[in-house]
MARVO-350583 format. One record per residue (C-alpha): residue number from 1; x, y, z; residue in three letters. Coordinates in Angstrom, 3 decimals. Example, Ala and Ser with C-alpha at 12.3 -4.5 7.8 and 13.67 -1.06 7.14 Angstrom:
2
ATOM     i         px         py         pz    aa
ATOM     1     12.300     -4.500      7.800   ALA
ATOM     2     13.670     -1.060      7.140   SER
This chain:
327
ATOM     i         px         py         pz    aa
ATOM     1      0.000      0.000      0.000   MET
ATOM     2      1.158      3.531     -0.774   ALA
ATOM     3     -0.153      6.941      0.289   PRO
ATOM     4     -2.125      9.134     -2.078   PHE
ATOM     5     -0.184     11.859     -3.863   THR
ATOM     6     -1.674     14.596     -1.665   TRP
ATOM     7     -0.417     12.771      1.446   GLN
ATOM     8      3.279     12.646      0.583   LEU
ATOM     9      4.261     15.434      2.991   ARG
ATOM    10      2.754     13.615      5.973   GLN
ATOM    11      4.208     10.312      4.793   TRP
ATOM    12      7.724     11.714      4.482   GLN
ATOM    13      7.450     13.276      7.930   GLN
ATOM    14      6.574      9.952      9.549   LEU
ATOM    15      9.097      8.059      7.447   GLN
ATOM    16     11.842     10.365      8.731   SER
ATOM    17     10.694      9.865     12.336   SER
ATOM    18     10.711      6.102     11.886   LEU
ATOM    19     14.176      6.059     10.322   GLN
ATOM    20     15.613      8.171     13.140   HIS
ATOM    21     13.832      6.164     15.862   ASP
ATOM    22     11.701      9.163     16.860   ARG
ATOM    23      8.282      7.717     16.131   LEU
ATOM    24      5.749      8.806     18.794   PRO
ATOM    25      3.595      6.312     20.663   HIS
ATOM    26      0.396      7.911     19.378   ALA
ATOM    27     -0.603      9.694     16.176   LEU
ATOM    28     -3.787     11.652     15.501   LEU
ATOM    29     -4.650     11.843     11.801   LEU
ATOM    30     -7.206     14.617     11.429   SER
ATOM    31     -9.052     16.247      8.556   GLY
ATOM    32    -12.393     16.173      6.800   MET
ATOM    33    -13.843     12.869      5.698   GLN
ATOM    34    -12.931     11.672      2.227   GLY
ATOM    35     -9.224     12.574      2.222   LEU
ATOM    36     -7.977      8.998      2.655   GLY
ATOM    37     -6.801      9.191      6.279   LYS
ATOM    38     -7.905      5.627      6.979   THR
ATOM    39     -6.005      4.309      3.975   ALA
ATOM    40     -2.969      6.332      5.104   PHE
ATOM    41     -3.183      4.756      8.577   ALA
ATOM    42     -3.342      1.284      7.060   GLN
ATOM    43     -0.427      1.961      4.716   ALA
ATOM    44      1.788      3.350      7.456   PHE
ATOM    45      0.854      0.487      9.795   SER
ATOM    46      2.025     -1.926      7.116   GLN
ATOM    47      5.254      0.045      6.705   ARG
ATOM    48      5.965     -0.057     10.463   VAL
ATOM    49      5.323     -3.803     10.665   LEU
ATOM    50      7.123     -4.693      7.416   CYS
ATOM    51     10.294     -6.778      7.808   HIS
ATOM    52     11.948     -5.688      4.558   HIS
ATOM    53     10.758     -2.193      3.578   PRO
ATOM    54     11.536     -1.006      0.071   ALA
ATOM    55     14.159      1.633     -0.600   ALA
ATOM    56     11.534      4.346     -1.198   GLN
ATOM    57     10.095      3.794      2.268   GLY
ATOM    58      7.081      1.653      1.377   MET
ATOM    59      6.233     -1.781      2.754   ALA
ATOM    60      7.629     -4.574      0.605   CYS
ATOM    61      4.304     -6.413      0.329   GLY
ATOM    62      6.024     -9.819      0.273   ASN
ATOM    63      7.444    -10.531      3.724   CYS
ATOM    64      5.648    -12.642      6.310   LYS
ATOM    65      4.308     -9.570      8.085   SER
ATOM    66      2.872     -8.089      4.885   CYS
ATOM    67      1.303    -11.427      3.986   GLN
ATOM    68     -0.324    -11.696      7.420   LEU
ATOM    69     -1.709     -8.179      7.079   LEU
ATOM    70     -3.102     -9.000      3.657   ARG
ATOM    71     -4.778    -12.078      5.125   ALA
ATOM    72     -6.064     -9.981      8.058   GLN
ATOM    73     -4.423    -12.372     10.528   THR
ATOM    74     -1.473    -10.293     11.784   HIS
ATOM    75     -1.094    -10.902     15.557   PRO
ATOM    76      0.441     -7.449     16.183   ASP
ATOM    77     -2.089     -5.351     14.266   TYR
ATOM    78     -5.317     -4.244     15.897   TYR
ATOM    79     -8.275     -2.438     14.351   TRP
ATOM    80    -10.751     -0.722     16.663   LEU
ATOM    81    -14.076      0.563     15.303   ALA
ATOM    82    -17.768      0.476     16.248   PRO
ATOM    83    -19.145     -3.041     15.971   VAL
ATOM    84    -22.360     -4.204     14.294   ALA
ATOM    85    -25.028     -1.468     14.373   ASP
ATOM    86    -23.338      0.521     17.129   SER
ATOM    87    -22.072      4.060     16.557   THR
ATOM    88    -19.630      3.972     19.468   THR
ATOM    89    -16.436      2.239     20.554   ILE
ATOM    90    -17.008      0.770     23.999   SER
ATOM    91    -14.796      0.584     27.074   ILE
ATOM    92    -14.758     -3.223     26.728   GLU
ATOM    93    -13.177     -2.891     23.275   GLN
ATOM    94    -10.516     -0.522     24.613   VAL
ATOM    95     -9.763     -2.811     27.558   ARG
ATOM    96     -9.265     -5.761     25.207   GLN
ATOM    97     -6.973     -3.648     23.047   LEU
ATOM    98     -4.954     -2.544     26.079   THR
ATOM    99     -4.487     -6.158     27.147   THR
ATOM   100     -3.178     -7.076     23.699   HIS
ATOM   101     -0.828     -4.091     23.567   LEU
ATOM   102      0.792     -5.052     26.845   HIS
ATOM   103      1.928     -8.383     25.421   THR
ATOM   104      5.243     -8.748     23.584   THR
ATOM   105      4.926     -8.397     19.784   PRO
ATOM   106      4.888    -11.773     18.042   HIS
ATOM   107      6.353    -10.980     14.625   CYS
ATOM   108      8.645     -8.012     15.046   GLY
ATOM   109      9.538     -4.995     17.158   ASP
ATOM   110      6.214     -3.133     16.989   TYR
ATOM   111      2.542     -3.602     17.732   ALA
ATOM   112      0.189     -1.210     15.912   VAL
ATOM   113     -3.403     -0.260     16.697   ALA
ATOM   114     -5.688      1.874     14.531   VAL
ATOM   115     -8.783      3.486     16.073   ILE
ATOM   116    -11.256      4.743     13.467   CYS
ATOM   117    -13.098      6.981     13.832   PRO
ATOM   118    -11.594      8.112     17.122   ALA
ATOM   119    -14.574     10.375     17.893   GLU
ATOM   120    -16.667      7.200     18.210   ALA
ATOM   121    -14.951      6.508     21.558   LEU
ATOM   122    -17.554      7.030     24.267   ASN
ATOM   123    -16.616      8.817     27.500   ALA
ATOM   124    -15.622      5.659     29.390   ALA
ATOM   125    -13.629      4.328     26.447   ALA
ATOM   126    -11.806      7.653     26.082   SER
ATOM   127    -10.836      7.581     29.743   HIS
ATOM   128     -9.563      4.001     29.459   ALA
ATOM   129     -7.546      4.840     26.350   LEU
ATOM   130     -6.038      7.896     28.033   LEU
ATOM   131     -4.362      5.676     30.617   LYS
ATOM   132     -2.634      3.742     27.844   THR
ATOM   133     -1.602      6.949     26.063   LEU
ATOM   134     -0.116      8.328     29.288   GLU
ATOM   135      1.826      5.136     30.004   GLU
ATOM   136      2.391      3.468     26.611   PRO
ATOM   137      3.695     -0.110     26.757   PRO
ATOM   138      6.990     -0.679     24.939   GLY
ATOM   139      7.174     -0.507     21.157   GLN
ATOM   140      3.551      0.387     20.472   VAL
ATOM   141      2.077      2.750     17.890   LEU
ATOM   142     -1.535      3.843     18.331   ILE
ATOM   143     -3.042      5.676     15.339   ILE
ATOM   144     -6.236      7.622     15.905   LEU
ATOM   145     -8.128      8.615     12.754   VAL
ATOM   146    -10.556     11.489     13.252   SER
ATOM   147    -12.859     13.394     10.928   HIS
ATOM   148    -13.924     15.658     13.819   GLN
ATOM   149    -10.959     15.986     16.222   PRO
ATOM   150    -12.757     18.710     18.186   GLU
ATOM   151    -15.013     15.947     19.527   GLN
ATOM   152    -12.042     14.271     21.211   LEU
ATOM   153    -11.108     15.315     24.723   THR
ATOM   154     -8.267     17.803     25.076   LYS
ATOM   155     -6.284     15.276     27.094   THR
ATOM   156     -6.524     12.681     24.317   ILE
ATOM   157     -5.409     15.212     21.705   ARG
ATOM   158     -2.542     16.428     23.878   SER
ATOM   159     -1.097     12.906     24.153   ARG
ATOM   160     -0.889     12.469     20.377   CYS
ATOM   161      1.287     13.905     17.648   GLN
ATOM   162     -1.226     15.393     15.251   GLN
ATOM   163     -0.979     15.186     11.477   LEU
ATOM   164     -3.482     17.441      9.720   VAL
ATOM   165     -4.708     16.454      6.261   PHE
ATOM   166     -6.002     19.289      4.101   THR
ATOM   167     -7.841     19.387      0.790   LEU
ATOM   168     -5.650     18.927     -2.263   PRO
ATOM   169     -6.029     21.378     -5.123   SER
ATOM   170     -8.864     20.924     -7.615   ALA
ATOM   171     -6.286     20.193    -10.319   ILE
ATOM   172     -4.673     17.431     -8.250   GLU
ATOM   173     -8.032     15.859     -7.425   VAL
ATOM   174     -9.144     16.018    -11.064   THR
ATOM   175     -5.945     14.327    -12.262   GLU
ATOM   176     -6.460     11.526     -9.732   TRP
ATOM   177    -10.210     11.187    -10.197   LEU
ATOM   178    -10.648     11.426    -13.986   ALA
ATOM   179     -9.032      8.054    -14.930   PRO
ATOM   180    -11.260      6.248    -12.410   GLN
ATOM   181    -14.588      7.553    -13.667   LEU
ATOM   182    -16.750      5.767    -16.229   PRO
ATOM   183    -17.221      7.626    -19.488   ARG
ATOM   184    -20.886      8.274    -18.729   GLU
ATOM   185    -20.043      9.755    -15.322   SER
ATOM   186    -21.275     13.210    -14.356   SER
ATOM   187    -19.117     16.272    -14.777   ASP
ATOM   188    -16.146     16.241    -12.403   ILE
ATOM   189    -16.887     19.791    -11.281   SER
ATOM   190    -20.292     18.627     -9.997   THR
ATOM   191    -18.702     15.755     -8.081   LEU
ATOM   192    -16.111     18.095     -6.554   LEU
ATOM   193    -18.789     20.598     -5.555   ALA
ATOM   194    -21.004     18.010     -3.856   LEU
ATOM   195    -18.014     16.383     -2.130   SER
ATOM   196    -16.508     19.743     -1.081   HIS
ATOM   197    -13.335     18.753     -2.904   GLY
ATOM   198    -12.698     15.540     -0.932   ALA
ATOM   199    -11.267     13.050     -3.476   PRO
ATOM   200    -12.561      9.784     -2.019   LEU
ATOM   201    -15.982     11.287     -1.347   HIS
ATOM   202    -16.153     12.446     -4.956   ALA
ATOM   203    -15.206      8.960     -6.151   LEU
ATOM   204    -17.854      7.373     -3.910   ALA
ATOM   205    -20.514      9.714     -5.309   LEU
ATOM   206    -19.621      8.649     -8.843   SER
ATOM   207    -20.165      4.984     -8.012   GLN
ATOM   208    -23.463      3.195     -7.539   GLY
ATOM   209    -26.304      5.479     -6.477   ASN
ATOM   210    -24.152      7.914     -4.508   GLY
ATOM   211    -24.703     10.945     -6.714   LEU
ATOM   212    -28.405     10.178     -7.214   ALA
ATOM   213    -28.914      9.840     -3.451   GLU
ATOM   214    -27.163     13.150     -2.804   GLN
ATOM   215    -29.305     14.888     -5.402   GLN
ATOM   216    -32.433     13.252     -3.975   GLN
ATOM   217    -31.572     14.575     -0.529   TRP
ATOM   218    -31.113     18.074     -1.922   MET
ATOM   219    -34.435     17.837     -3.775   ALA
ATOM   220    -36.191     16.811     -0.559   GLU
ATOM   221    -34.693     19.684      1.408   LEU
ATOM   222    -35.622     22.083     -1.382   THR
ATOM   223    -39.201     20.786     -1.341   ALA
ATOM   224    -39.348     21.247      2.435   PHE
ATOM   225    -38.216     24.851      2.131   MET
ATOM   226    -40.952     25.412     -0.459   ARG
ATOM   227    -43.495     23.957      1.984   ASN
ATOM   228    -44.100     20.948     -0.281   ASP
ATOM   229    -43.192     18.693      2.653   TYR
ATOM   230    -44.545     18.878      6.162   GLU
ATOM   231    -41.871     18.858      8.840   LEU
ATOM   232    -42.998     15.502     10.266   THR
ATOM   233    -43.298     14.018      6.769   GLN
ATOM   234    -39.688     14.791      5.843   LEU
ATOM   235    -38.431     13.662      9.255   ALA
ATOM   236    -40.194     10.347      8.721   GLN
ATOM   237    -38.514      9.889      5.332   ILE
ATOM   238    -35.039     10.762      6.638   TRP
ATOM   239    -35.448      8.642      9.789   ALA
ATOM   240    -35.294      5.546      7.571   LYS
ATOM   241    -31.782      6.469      6.475   ARG
ATOM   242    -28.445      6.536      8.292   THR
ATOM   243    -28.987      9.243     10.893   LEU
ATOM   244    -25.349     10.329     11.132   SER
ATOM   245    -25.243     10.860      7.354   THR
ATOM   246    -28.390     12.988      7.322   VAL
ATOM   247    -27.146     15.179     10.188   VAL
ATOM   248    -23.748     15.563      8.515   ALA
ATOM   249    -25.473     16.588      5.259   GLN
ATOM   250    -27.496     19.267      7.075   LEU
ATOM   251    -24.350     20.553      8.811   SER
ATOM   252    -22.425     20.697      5.549   SER
ATOM   253    -25.303     22.423      3.789   CYS
ATOM   254    -25.697     25.083      6.478   LEU
ATOM   255    -21.955     25.771      6.578   LEU
ATOM   256    -22.021     26.275      2.809   ASP
ATOM   257    -24.958     28.672      3.125   ILE
ATOM   258    -23.155     30.728      5.779   ILE
ATOM   259    -19.944     30.915      3.732   GLN
ATOM   260    -21.902     31.796      0.593   TRP
ATOM   261    -23.703     34.601      2.392   ARG
ATOM   262    -20.737     35.992      4.341   MET
ATOM   263    -17.810     35.746      1.915   VAL
ATOM   264    -19.435     34.825     -1.387   GLY
ATOM   265    -17.875     31.362     -1.526   LYS
ATOM   266    -19.576     29.479     -4.347   ARG
ATOM   267    -20.988     26.026     -3.655   SER
ATOM   268    -23.872     23.832     -4.731   VAL
ATOM   269    -25.631     24.037     -1.373   TYR
ATOM   270    -24.922     27.708     -0.849   GLY
ATOM   271    -26.333     28.852     -4.169   GLU
ATOM   272    -29.281     26.457     -4.512   ARG
ATOM   273    -30.477     26.229     -0.922   ILE
ATOM   274    -29.178     29.555      0.388   GLY
ATOM   275    -30.965     31.455     -2.361   ALA
ATOM   276    -34.253     30.044     -1.057   MET
ATOM   277    -33.804     31.398      2.466   CYS
ATOM   278    -35.936     34.424      3.260   THR
ATOM   279    -32.946     35.733      5.189   HIS
ATOM   280    -29.818     34.310      6.789   ILE
ATOM   281    -29.230     35.794     10.264   PRO
ATOM   282    -25.562     35.191     10.986   VAL
ATOM   283    -25.713     34.740     14.765   VAL
ATOM   284    -28.776     32.493     14.663   GLU
ATOM   285    -27.276     30.478     11.809   SER
ATOM   286    -24.175     29.724     13.888   PHE
ATOM   287    -26.429     28.726     16.792   HIS
ATOM   288    -28.180     26.300     14.446   LEU
ATOM   289    -24.811     24.990     13.272   LEU
ATOM   290    -23.829     24.387     16.904   ASP
ATOM   291    -27.075     22.485     17.393   LYS
ATOM   292    -26.299     20.273     14.406   LEU
ATOM   293    -22.796     19.614     15.722   TYR
ATOM   294    -24.283     18.770     19.133   ASP
ATOM   295    -26.565     16.274     17.413   ALA
ATOM   296    -23.555     14.673     15.740   GLN
ATOM   297    -21.848     14.383     19.125   ARG
ATOM   298    -25.000     12.859     20.618   SER
ATOM   299    -24.775     10.063     18.085   LEU
ATOM   300    -21.524      9.036     19.775   ASN
ATOM   301    -23.102      8.972     23.247   GLY
ATOM   302    -24.486      6.192     25.357   PHE
ATOM   303    -28.206      6.705     24.729   CYS
ATOM   304    -30.174      5.293     21.840   ALA
ATOM   305    -31.710      8.255     20.031   LEU
ATOM   306    -35.175      8.491     18.555   ASN
ATOM   307    -34.342      9.361     14.943   SER
ATOM   308    -37.773     10.764     14.168   GLN
ATOM   309    -37.820     13.126     17.165   LEU
ATOM   310    -34.241     14.277     16.635   LEU
ATOM   311    -34.879     15.099     12.977   LEU
ATOM   312    -38.140     16.870     13.772   GLU
ATOM   313    -36.299     19.054     16.284   ASP
ATOM   314    -33.506     19.874     13.829   LEU
ATOM   315    -35.907     20.621     10.983   LEU
ATOM   316    -38.009     22.823     13.260   TYR
ATOM   317    -34.973     24.957     14.128   HIS
ATOM   318    -33.898     24.958     10.475   TRP
ATOM   319    -37.342     26.205      9.536   GLN
ATOM   320    -37.350     28.889     12.229   CYS
ATOM   321    -33.864     30.145     11.433   THR
ATOM   322    -33.736     30.076      7.648   LEU
ATOM   323    -37.374     30.186      6.530   ILE
ATOM   324    -39.536     31.936      9.104   ARG
ATOM   325    -36.755     34.100     10.477   GLY
ATOM   326    -37.376     33.630     14.202   SER
ATOM   327    -36.259     31.009     16.684   VAL
């Protein structure tokens, strides 16, 4: 595995640390979703565990360690993520990981754990992980992948060396994306606009029903703002979908509207949805954005949420802020 072209700076930084035996015990890979942070974490994990790395600093792909990783049976590699239908990483999962990390590596010098997404750690799990970060056992590398690092506790962030991944240029994304698109695919500029320039998100939209689903969501929100949908009716439709995705779409849309109104930044959401707003009060819009972010954080909490009620509440405040003009 190799990093994407827009990740070479971060890769070279870690490669230098590894070569000079200055690799930290914990890394925090942060940046918006769709930049390939998870793939980067997997590629660097393979490099750390590889027995015979290539001259250019990549894993060889052929040694015993690389073969075990490919077969998903490596005894020194651990992947921590929400299980089944859960949206959180539990304290039991972290305790099991900690137990494994305190054992001597089986195949080499290092044990590597990847936690993705790190913001899925619930409060108890975060506290348990913090103990390991404060007193790391031996040759261990813990990689936290986060799309929303602000949701992590300050103590967790302070114990990690942070690598920030930013959007590549539109030219770089286009050069990477174009060869992978079918000939009948939609215009690349549309994919970039809907994905906010995130390469992997743009690619995902081009495949299957991704683009159609995104456009359907926008059509439904547009209909709601034209009063073609009742609030409870739209909430009922959206409650059947992945709640975290719907809330993230609303957050992204509102942020686009604010940026379009305040600084004239062009975007699909800003121009199509923002133009429908009777007015866009700046202070109230940021309050609504905070409410959407709070809802995203609630999805990582202990309690099971009622999707219908949560969406009704969010749509009510959306309606009050951007349509009626009073909260």
